[in-house]
ROLO-872987 format. One record per residue (C-alpha): x, y, z; residue in one letter. Coordinates in steps of 0.25 Angstrom, whole numbers, padded with zeros to 4 digits, always signed. Each point is the difference from the previous one (the first is absolute). Layout:
N
XYZA
...
END
This chain:
92
+0103-0356-0043M
-0006+0013-0004E
-0003+0010+0012E
-0014+0005+0000K
-0003+0015+0004N
-0008+0000+0013T
-0004+0010+0010I
-0004-0002+0015T
-0013+0007+0004V
-0008-0002+0013K
-0014-0006+0000D
-0012+0005+0007E
+0005-0008+0013K
+0014+0007-0001G
+0007-0013-0005N
+0012+0002-0010K
-0005-0006-0013V
+0010-0002-0013V
-0007+0003-0012C
+0004-0002-0015D
+0001+0013-0008I
-0009-0001-0013L
+0004+0012-0006F
+0003+0015+0002T
-0005+0011-0008F
+0000+0016+0000E
-0013+0008-0005N
+0003+0012-0007D
-0013+0006+0003E
+0000-0002+0015T
+0016+0002+0002G
+0000-0012+0009K
+0007-0013+0000S
-0008-0013+0002Y
+0004-0015+0005I
-0009-0012-0003V
+0004-0012+0009Y
-0006-0012+0006T
+0002-0009+0012D
-0005-0012-0009N
-0012-0003+0009T
-0013-0004-0007K
-0014+0006+0002D
-0013-0007+0002S
-0001-0002-0015K
+0014-0006-0001G
+0006+0013-0006K
+0014+0005+0004T
-0001+0013+0009Q
+0006+0011-0007V
+0003+0013+0008Y
+0005+0014-0005A
+0005+0012+0007S
+0007+0014-0004I
+0015+0000+0003Y
+0012+0009-0001D
+0010-0007-0009P
+0011+0008+0006K
-0003-0004+0014D
+0009-0012+0004K
-0010-0003+0011E
-0011-0002-0010M
-0011+0005+0009K
-0014-0002-0007L
-0011+0009-0001T
-0015-0004-0002P
-0006+0003-0013I
-0012+0009+0004E
-0007+0004-0013T
-0009-0008-0009E
+0008+0005-0012K
+0012-0006+0004E
-0007-0013+0003W
-0005+0000-0014K
+0014+0001-0006V
+0005-0010+0007I
-0012-0010-0003E
+0002+0003-0014T
+0014-0004+0000I
-0002-0013+0008L
-0011-0003-0010K
+0009+0002-0012T
+0011-0008+0006L
-0009-0011+0003Q
-0006+0000-0014E
+0014-0001-0005E
+0003-0011+0008V
-0013-0008-0004V
+0004+0004-0014K
+0014-0005+0000N
-0005-0013+0007G
+0009+0001+0012E
END
């Protein structure tokens, strides 16, 4: 069985939640590294909840920092949209 890449985060109530890492990337423009992950819960429309944060890949504790700018969110949304289109295109 293949081991999934996961991280443990705290939810708004302070509970630990194990999340699947979808992907990570570095943005040359901002010089920051980003992580996109999910706890596999669904929103009210039945879509899987996806989260993103800034992280330092050299930090063994994997501390996550909130994304604060609209520009950074746009980059992440564009990547997610492209990935979703690829999945649909490939019939997965």
